[in-house]
RODO-2510 file (C-alpha; in nm, 4 decimals, decimal comma):
residues 405
     n   res          X          Y          Z
     1     m    -1,4638    -0,4646     0,1424
     2     i    -1,1672    -0,2480     0,2432
     3     t    -1,3232     0,0406     0,4339
     4     g    -1,0256     0,1744     0,6289
     5     i    -0,6505     0,2047     0,5714
     6     g    -0,3874     0,3036     0,8292
     7     p    -0,0320     0,3319     0,6931
     8     v     0,2622     0,4085     0,9229
     9     t     0,5539     0,4039     0,6812
    10     p     0,8823     0,5689     0,5878
    11     i     0,7048     0,7609     0,3102
    12     g     0,4086     0,8825     0,5121
    13     i     0,1784     0,8325     0,8091
    14     g    -0,1935     0,8217     0,7340
    15     v    -0,3607     0,7616     0,3991
    16     d    -0,3190     1,1063     0,2458
    17     d     0,0471     1,1519     0,3348
    18     f     0,1321     0,7949     0,2388
    19     w    -0,0438     0,8107    -0,0982
    20     a     0,1142     1,1469    -0,1797
    21     g     0,4522     0,9883    -0,1102
    22     a     0,3816     0,6763    -0,3140
    23     t     0,2601     0,8641    -0,6209
    24     s     0,5225     1,1388    -0,6133
    25     g     0,8109     0,8939    -0,5942
    26     r     0,9143     1,0025    -0,2461
    27     s     1,1949     0,7933    -0,0997
    28     g     1,1864     0,7051     0,2688
    29     i     1,5389     0,5648     0,2635
    30     h     1,8238     0,7523     0,4306
    31     g     2,1136     0,7082     0,6693
    32     i     2,0246     0,5221     0,9892
    33     t     1,9476     0,7639     1,2727
    34     r     1,8150     0,5422     1,5534
    35     f     2,1611     0,4113     1,6441
    36     d     2,5245     0,4524     1,5492
    37     a     2,5752     0,2490     1,2303
    38     s     2,9322     0,3595     1,1654
    39     d     3,0763     0,0116     1,2354
    40     l     2,8139    -0,1704     1,0281
    41     p     2,8588    -0,2672     0,6629
    42     v     2,5126    -0,1221     0,5868
    43     k     2,4276     0,2326     0,6883
    44     l     2,0919     0,2939     0,5174
    45     a     1,7388     0,1997     0,6205
    46     g     1,3793     0,3079     0,5861
    47     e     1,2722     0,4743     0,9109
    48     v     0,9335     0,6121     1,0144
    49     d     1,0380     0,9710     1,0634
    50     g     0,8287     1,1931     1,2864
    51     f     0,6545     0,9078     1,4665
    52     d     0,5495     1,0221     1,8148
    53     v     0,4347     0,7270     2,0229
    54     s     0,2696     0,9589     2,2761
    55     s     0,0092     1,0435     2,0127
    56     w    -0,1105     0,6825     2,0184
    57     l    -0,0359     0,5275     2,3594
    58     d    -0,0138     0,6567     2,7134
    59     v     0,3301     0,6779     2,8687
    60     k     0,2995     0,3629     3,0800
    61     e     0,1741     0,1441     2,7944
    62     a     0,4383     0,2765     2,5582
    63     r     0,7146     0,1980     2,8074
    64     r     0,5952    -0,1624     2,8429
    65     t     0,5615    -0,2412     2,4739
    66     d     0,7955    -0,2804     2,1790
    67     r     0,8206    -0,0379     1,8896
    68     f     0,6491    -0,2866     1,6569
    69     v     0,3437    -0,2726     1,8866
    70     h     0,3567     0,1075     1,8840
    71     f     0,3353     0,1025     1,5052
    72     s     0,0579    -0,1585     1,5153
    73     i    -0,1684     0,0377     1,7472
    74     a    -0,1101     0,3605     1,5565
    75     s    -0,1933     0,1946     1,2249
    76     a    -0,5057     0,0271     1,3656
    77     k    -0,6318     0,3551     1,5139
    78     l    -0,5681     0,5349     1,1855
    79     a    -0,7551     0,2655     0,9918
    80     w    -1,0455     0,2634     1,2393
    81     e    -1,0862     0,6403     1,2111
    82     d    -1,0494     0,6197     0,8333
    83     a    -1,3326     0,3639     0,8288
    84     g    -1,5609     0,6067     1,0128
    85     n    -1,5271     0,4572     1,3626
    86     p    -1,7522     0,1579     1,2909
    87     e    -1,9768     0,0080     1,5566
    88     i    -1,9431    -0,3678     1,5930
    89     k    -2,0602    -0,6349     1,8353
    90     a    -1,7622    -0,7486     2,0365
    91     d    -1,7843    -1,1151     1,9351
    92     r    -1,8235    -1,0295     1,5641
    93     g    -1,4971    -0,8360     1,5351
    94     g    -1,1563    -1,0002     1,5039
    95     v    -0,7900    -0,9276     1,4432
    96     v    -0,5276    -1,0932     1,2256
    97     f    -0,2073    -0,8965     1,2645
    98     a     0,1283    -1,0200     1,1399
    99     t     0,4958    -0,9638     1,1986
   100     g     0,8100    -1,1231     1,0675
   101     i     1,0229    -1,0861     1,3797
   102     g     0,8181    -0,9292     1,6614
   103     g     0,9579    -0,7534     1,9677
   104     i     1,3255    -0,8054     1,9020
   105     e     1,4344    -0,4684     2,0426
   106     w     1,2884    -0,5595     2,3816
   107     l     1,4510    -0,9026     2,3658
   108     l     1,7954    -0,7579     2,2947
   109     n     1,7641    -0,4884     2,5609
   110     q     1,6587    -0,7370     2,8282
   111     h     1,9361    -0,9785     2,7333
   112     k     2,1785    -0,6941     2,7964
   113     v     2,0140    -0,6351     3,1366
   114     l     2,0542    -1,0050     3,2204
   115     l     2,4243    -1,0019     3,1364
   116     e     2,5048    -0,6712     3,3052
   117     k     2,2736    -0,6689     3,6082
   118     g     2,1611    -1,0284     3,6613
   119     p     1,8319    -1,2201     3,6340
   120     g     1,6629    -1,0273     3,9138
   121     r     1,6609    -0,7136     3,7018
   122     v     1,4979    -0,8669     3,3921
   123     s     1,1634    -0,6974     3,3319
   124     p     0,8430    -0,8888     3,4069
   125     f     0,7069    -0,7261     3,0914
   126     m     0,9676    -0,8898     2,8678
   127     v     0,7566    -1,1835     2,7486
   128     p     0,4424    -0,9855     2,6584
   129     a     0,6635    -0,7232     2,4942
   130     l     0,8634    -0,9571     2,2709
   131     m     0,5959    -1,2089     2,1711
   132     a     0,4932    -1,1880     1,8077
   133     n     0,1207    -1,1915     1,8895
   134     a     0,1464    -0,8884     2,1185
   135     a     0,0276    -0,6502     1,8480
   136     a    -0,2859    -0,8517     1,7735
   137     g    -0,3700    -0,8709     2,1436
   138     h    -0,3214    -0,4997     2,2052
   139     i    -0,5335    -0,4089     1,9022
   140     a    -0,8169    -0,6298     2,0266
   141     m    -0,8072    -0,4611     2,3660
   142     a    -0,7991    -0,1144     2,2106
   143     f    -1,1255    -0,1786     2,0242
   144     g    -1,2900    -0,4423     2,2448
   145     l    -1,2886    -0,7100     1,9748
   146     m    -1,3528    -1,0571     2,1172
   147     g    -1,3667    -1,2627     1,7971
   148     p    -1,0815    -1,4703     1,6461
   149     n    -0,7456    -1,3109     1,7147
   150     f    -0,4089    -1,4361     1,6003
   151     c    -0,0719    -1,3489     1,4540
   152     i     0,0823    -1,4869     1,1371
   153     v     0,4607    -1,5164     1,1160
   154     s     0,5728    -1,6087     0,7655
   155     a     0,8638    -1,3727     0,7071
   156     c     0,8040    -1,1249     0,4246
   157     a     0,4715    -1,2860     0,3294
   158     s     0,3244    -1,2307     0,6786
   159     g     0,1263    -0,9138     0,6116
   160     a    -0,0338    -1,0517     0,2963
   161     h    -0,1199    -1,3777     0,4728
   162     a    -0,2920    -1,1733     0,7452
   163     v    -0,5040    -0,9871     0,4897
   164     g    -0,5867    -1,3137     0,3140
   165     e    -0,6900    -1,4985     0,6286
   166     g    -0,9015    -1,2045     0,7429
   167     y    -1,0675    -1,1984     0,4016
   168     r    -1,1544    -1,5671     0,4356
   169     m    -1,3142    -1,5176     0,7773
   170     i    -1,5259    -1,2306     0,6453
   171     r    -1,6197    -1,4264     0,3318
   172     d    -1,7144    -1,7336     0,5334
   173     g    -1,9397    -1,5368     0,7666
   174     l    -1,7277    -1,5796     1,0792
   175     l    -1,6814    -1,2060     1,1315
   176     d    -1,8536    -0,8780     1,0552
   177     l    -1,5292    -0,6825     1,0785
   178     a    -1,1610    -0,7682     1,0815
   179     i    -0,8586    -0,5531     1,1505
   180     v    -0,5803    -0,7059     0,9432
   181     g    -0,2262    -0,6053     0,8646
   182     g     0,1310    -0,6275     0,9781
   183     s     0,4012    -0,4444     1,1687
   184     e     0,7792    -0,4529     1,1903
   185     a     1,0446    -0,2657     1,3887
   186     a     1,3577    -0,4728     1,3401
   187     t     1,6076    -0,2140     1,2192
   188     l     1,8681    -0,2760     1,4893
   189     p     2,2440    -0,3360     1,4829
   190     l     2,2103    -0,7132     1,5211
   191     t     1,9497    -0,7570     1,2472
   192     v     2,1287    -0,5241     1,0088
   193     a     2,4512    -0,7171     1,0660
   194     a     2,2751    -1,0532     1,0254
   195     f     2,0976    -0,9645     0,7010
   196     a     2,4203    -0,8099     0,5715
   197     q     2,6184    -1,1238     0,6538
   198     m     2,3814    -1,3330     0,4443
   199     t     2,4291    -1,0791     0,1612
   200     a     2,0583    -0,9944     0,1525
   201     l     2,1083    -0,6193     0,2081
   202     t     2,2613    -0,3775    -0,0350
   203     k     2,5814    -0,2139     0,0821
   204     n     2,5241     0,0739    -0,1576
   205     p     2,5667     0,3922     0,0516
   206     d     2,3652     0,6112    -0,1872
   207     p     1,9985     0,6487    -0,0860
   208     e     1,9129     0,7481    -0,4435
   209     t     2,0221     0,4158    -0,5903
   210     a     2,0171     0,1698    -0,2991
   211     s     1,6705     0,0204    -0,3548
   212     r     1,6263    -0,0288    -0,7296
   213     p     1,3973    -0,3248    -0,7991
   214     f     1,4274    -0,4927    -1,1385
   215     d     1,7264    -0,2753    -1,2331
   216     a     2,0266    -0,4605    -1,3734
   217     d     2,2501    -0,3059    -1,1055
   218     r     2,0371    -0,4043    -0,8058
   219     n     2,2351    -0,5813    -0,5355
   220     g     2,0166    -0,6240    -0,2272
   221     f     1,7232    -0,4842    -0,0362
   222     v     1,7026    -0,1981     0,2138
   223     l     1,5707    -0,2920     0,5583
   224     s     1,2755    -0,0859     0,6712
   225     e     1,0156    -0,0495     0,9465
   226     g     0,6513     0,0445     0,9850
   227     a     0,2997    -0,0959     0,9835
   228     c    -0,0290    -0,0912     0,8013
   229     a    -0,3778    -0,1937     0,9121
   230     l    -0,6804    -0,2490     0,6916
   231     i    -1,0430    -0,2646     0,8014
   232     l    -1,2300    -0,5439     0,6214
   233     e    -1,6089    -0,5761     0,6254
   234     p    -1,8649    -0,7804     0,4317
   235     e    -2,0320    -0,5890     0,1512
   236     d    -2,3795    -0,5853     0,3050
   237     g    -2,2542    -0,4494     0,6365
   238     a    -2,0368    -0,1839     0,4745
   239     r    -2,3178    -0,0706     0,2464
   240     a    -2,5732    -0,0693     0,5267
   241     r    -2,3727     0,1742     0,7340
   242     g    -2,2826     0,3887     0,4341
   243     a    -1,9118     0,3206     0,4582
   244     r    -1,6700     0,4553     0,2018
   245     v    -1,5267     0,1529     0,0177
   246     y    -1,1779     0,1692    -0,1332
   247     a    -1,1852    -0,1705    -0,3025
   248     e    -1,2622    -0,5324    -0,2238
   249     v    -1,0409    -0,8311    -0,1598
   250     v    -1,1730    -1,1022    -0,3906
   251     g    -0,8935    -1,3590    -0,4091
   252     y    -0,6156    -1,5107    -0,2016
   253     g    -0,3584    -1,7718    -0,2936
   254     a    -0,0911    -1,9257    -0,0722
   255     s     0,1862    -2,1701    -0,1581
   256     d     0,5450    -2,2665    -0,0850
   257     d     0,8457    -2,3012    -0,3122
   258     a     0,9713    -2,6122    -0,1280
   259     f     1,3066    -2,5192    -0,2772
   260     h     1,5406    -2,3364    -0,0350
   261     i     1,5034    -2,1760     0,3066
   262     t     1,5966    -1,8272     0,1804
   263     a     1,6507    -1,8308    -0,1965
   264     p     1,3492    -1,8285    -0,4288
   265     d     1,3005    -2,0912    -0,6949
   266     p     1,4614    -1,9384    -1,0081
   267     k     1,1669    -2,0628    -1,2142
   268     g     0,9200    -1,8937    -0,9820
   269     s     0,7098    -2,2103    -0,9657
   270     g     0,5734    -2,1632    -0,6126
   271     a     0,5037    -1,7946    -0,6673
   272     a     0,3278    -1,8690    -0,9957
   273     l     0,1123    -2,1264    -0,8177
   274     a     0,0041    -1,8696    -0,5586
   275     i    -0,0841    -1,6191    -0,8341
   276     r    -0,2920    -1,8773    -1,0176
   277     l    -0,4690    -1,9852    -0,6989
   278     a    -0,5519    -1,6246    -0,6114
   279     l    -0,6969    -1,5562    -0,9557
   280     e    -0,8971    -1,8789    -0,9425
   281     d    -1,0305    -1,7790    -0,6003
   282     a    -1,1337    -1,4440    -0,7484
   283     r    -1,2829    -1,6143    -1,0563
   284     e    -1,0800    -1,3835    -1,2754
   285     e    -0,8707    -1,4531    -1,5856
   286     p    -0,5089    -1,3369    -1,6127
   287     s    -0,6108    -1,1000    -1,8908
   288     a    -0,8241    -0,9050    -1,6397
   289     v    -0,5226    -0,7944    -1,4347
   290     d    -0,4452    -0,4249    -1,4772
   291     y    -0,1727    -0,3823    -1,2162
   292     v     0,0696    -0,5960    -1,0201
   293     n     0,2248    -0,4618    -0,7025
   294     a     0,5363    -0,6743    -0,7112
   295     h     0,7223    -0,8179    -0,4162
   296     g     1,0163    -0,6527    -0,5932
   297     t     1,2795    -0,6519    -0,3206
   298     s     1,5758    -0,5300    -0,5312
   299     t     1,7709    -0,8534    -0,4841
   300     p     1,9148    -1,0237    -0,7919
   301     l     1,7383    -1,3549    -0,7251
   302     n     1,3932    -1,2320    -0,6195
   303     d     1,3296    -0,9896    -0,9018
   304     a     1,4294    -1,2344    -1,1733
   305     s     1,2298    -1,5205    -1,0221
   306     e     0,9238    -1,2980    -0,9727
   307     t     0,9414    -1,1914    -1,3356
   308     a     0,9510    -1,5599    -1,4346
   309     a     0,6564    -1,6312    -1,2038
   310     l     0,4440    -1,3568    -1,3589
   311     k     0,5126    -1,4902    -1,7061
   312     a     0,4283    -1,8438    -1,5966
   313     a     0,1077    -1,7461    -1,4153
   314     l    -0,0309    -1,4795    -1,6471
   315     g     0,1117    -1,5997    -1,9759
   316     d     0,3950    -1,4265    -2,1564
   317     e     0,1763    -1,1924    -2,3596
   318     v    -0,0328    -1,0700    -2,0646
   319     a     0,2730    -1,0366    -1,8419
   320     h     0,4353    -0,8034    -2,0931
   321     e     0,1222    -0,5876    -2,1175
   322     v     0,0365    -0,5462    -1,7480
   323     a     0,1806    -0,2628    -1,5383
   324     v     0,4120    -0,3901    -1,2629
   325     s     0,5723    -0,1731    -0,9960
   326     s     0,7590    -0,2165    -0,6708
   327     t     0,6850     0,0370    -0,3986
   328     k     0,9778    -0,1087    -0,2025
   329     s     1,1871     0,1202    -0,4208
   330     m     1,0433     0,3980    -0,2013
   331     t     0,9614     0,2339     0,1320
   332     g     1,2408    -0,0196     0,1532
   333     h     1,1499    -0,3699     0,2690
   334     m     0,9176    -0,3609     0,5696
   335     l     0,9350    -0,7413     0,6182
   336     g     0,6190    -0,8577     0,7983
   337     a     0,4396    -0,5295     0,7287
   338     a     0,5184    -0,5175     0,3570
   339     g     0,2260    -0,7266     0,2310
   340     a    -0,0328    -0,5160     0,4144
   341     v     0,1217    -0,1891     0,2953
   342     e     0,1219    -0,3152    -0,0618
   343     a    -0,2382    -0,4360    -0,0419
   344     a    -0,3224    -0,0794     0,0589
   345     v    -0,1318     0,0464    -0,2446
   346     c    -0,3465    -0,1712    -0,4706
   347     a    -0,6682    -0,0439    -0,3127
   348     l    -0,5572     0,3178    -0,3473
   349     a    -0,4432     0,2646    -0,7067
   350     i    -0,7908     0,1326    -0,7868
   351     q    -0,9649     0,4186    -0,6110
   352     n    -0,7509     0,6961    -0,7588
   353     g    -0,6627     0,5614    -1,1029
   354     v    -0,2899     0,6083    -1,0433
   355     i    -0,0156     0,3442    -1,0449
   356     p     0,2846     0,4261    -0,8222
   357     p     0,6253     0,4023    -0,9872
   358     t     0,9335     0,1906    -0,9411
   359     i     1,1813     0,4664    -0,8653
   360     h     1,5585     0,4484    -0,9153
   361     y     1,5086     0,2345    -1,2280
   362     r     1,7881     0,3118    -1,4732
   363     t     1,9389     0,0058    -1,6394
   364     p     1,7179    -0,2656    -1,7935
   365     d     1,7931    -0,6283    -1,7070
   366     p     1,7347    -0,8910    -1,9786
   367     d     1,5986    -1,1240    -1,7084
   368     c     1,3514    -0,8566    -1,5935
   369     d     1,1837    -0,7418    -1,9118
   370     l     0,8323    -0,6360    -1,8055
   371     d     0,6729    -0,2915    -1,7725
   372     y     0,7898    -0,1789    -1,4285
   373     v     0,6361     0,1733    -1,4432
   374     p     0,9801     0,3328    -1,4170
   375     n     1,0418     0,6444    -1,2102
   376     e     0,7106     0,8271    -1,2540
   377     a     0,3546     0,7440    -1,1512
   378     r     0,1114     0,6601    -1,4284
   379     q    -0,2505     0,7619    -1,4692
   380     a    -0,4443     0,4448    -1,5525
   381     a    -0,7826     0,2925    -1,4875
   382     v    -0,7260    -0,0014    -1,2542
   383     r    -1,0134    -0,2442    -1,2077
   384     l    -0,8178    -0,5472    -1,0888
   385     a    -0,4828    -0,5578    -0,9097
   386     i    -0,2743    -0,8329    -0,7577
   387     s    -0,0248    -0,7947    -0,4759
   388     n     0,2642    -1,0409    -0,4460
   389     s     0,4439    -1,1223    -0,1214
   390     f     0,7146    -1,3883    -0,0982
   391     g     0,9073    -1,4762     0,2172
   392     f     1,2023    -1,6706     0,3521
   393     g     1,0899    -2,0274     0,4006
   394     g     0,9634    -2,0210     0,0427
   395     q     0,6255    -1,8950     0,1662
   396     n     0,4136    -1,7104    -0,0896
   397     a     0,0942    -1,5085    -0,0507
   398     v    -0,0916    -1,3329    -0,3319
   399     l    -0,3982    -1,1102    -0,2993
   400     v    -0,6427    -1,0108    -0,5715
   401     i    -0,8052    -0,6730    -0,5135
   402     r    -1,0866    -0,5380    -0,7317
   403     g    -1,2760    -0,2147    -0,7624
   404     p    -1,6001    -0,2103    -0,5642
   405     s    -1,9002    -0,3339    -0,7576
***
């Protein structure tokens, strides 16, 4: 059962602000402000505006940790409070927290120190700051959770993998509570330049049209930052303590394209396999799906291959009837955090009976011919939703989320 949600995103911090942004079509994409991007070919990003690290960490801890850890701790504390500050035995609580890149800002800063000032000036906090599992470790310390604790790094599928693996540990009786999710803070000159060089990012300078998933004129994704934590609990424990339940994770499928290190299989075969496996795990038929939160990155290859995957997994008729939207049109692509954010979207869509839109959708693409909930949110009863996350390496993770029984 999902009993707590903690979004830290470009469209809102905290459940209420985030959901208001997602359903109103608020865009979190604008010109980069954290550094001078004038010499870069890409000048837009999704930034977490108004984030004050001092609200979440003391000064010393903040100074010794990377921005992706700052987001992680903030999101976990938001989710914990949202779940009603649950009480848990230390050895029955665990953490699965993902990232795609980890503490790259610290790594780059300390490399500069090495070159300019020599090895004796490199910080002793560099390793614990840059390591990908730093967020998971800090979250465990913040809440005294001594159960299984690890980090998943599977590019843009990382956050969804974290939710799925936490779900399995709860289902299998290994834990009574899991904090799951993902965090990313990789919007830096080097990463922007690198993604731009591989032609993954859009060079469109207009924030109003830059991220336009499934649109015929899409030409790349918008890099973004942020985090989201979810609190997962078994049904009996959540009910016993009177917890508010958003929805329940009931299925998880993972696969690989085994096709190309960055490009998706045009047929969507690996993605379709993950969708089928997730539905089988949930013991649900394709016809039961009411909403798909698409990976929907706004790249020419991904959106077409994902459309093909949905048709292959759900059947052509069902795929054309189900509502599909990409919240990356608003948030940008949060890399290792994206899957957790989008799982939260599914849970909130179920709870509130509202499907967020795909904003900036203007020109239909013959290769993307499904119902993408264009431009405006839609009132709709959602019993069953699936969330797709597909990453470089061909790694796919799909979650099935259902209304609480």
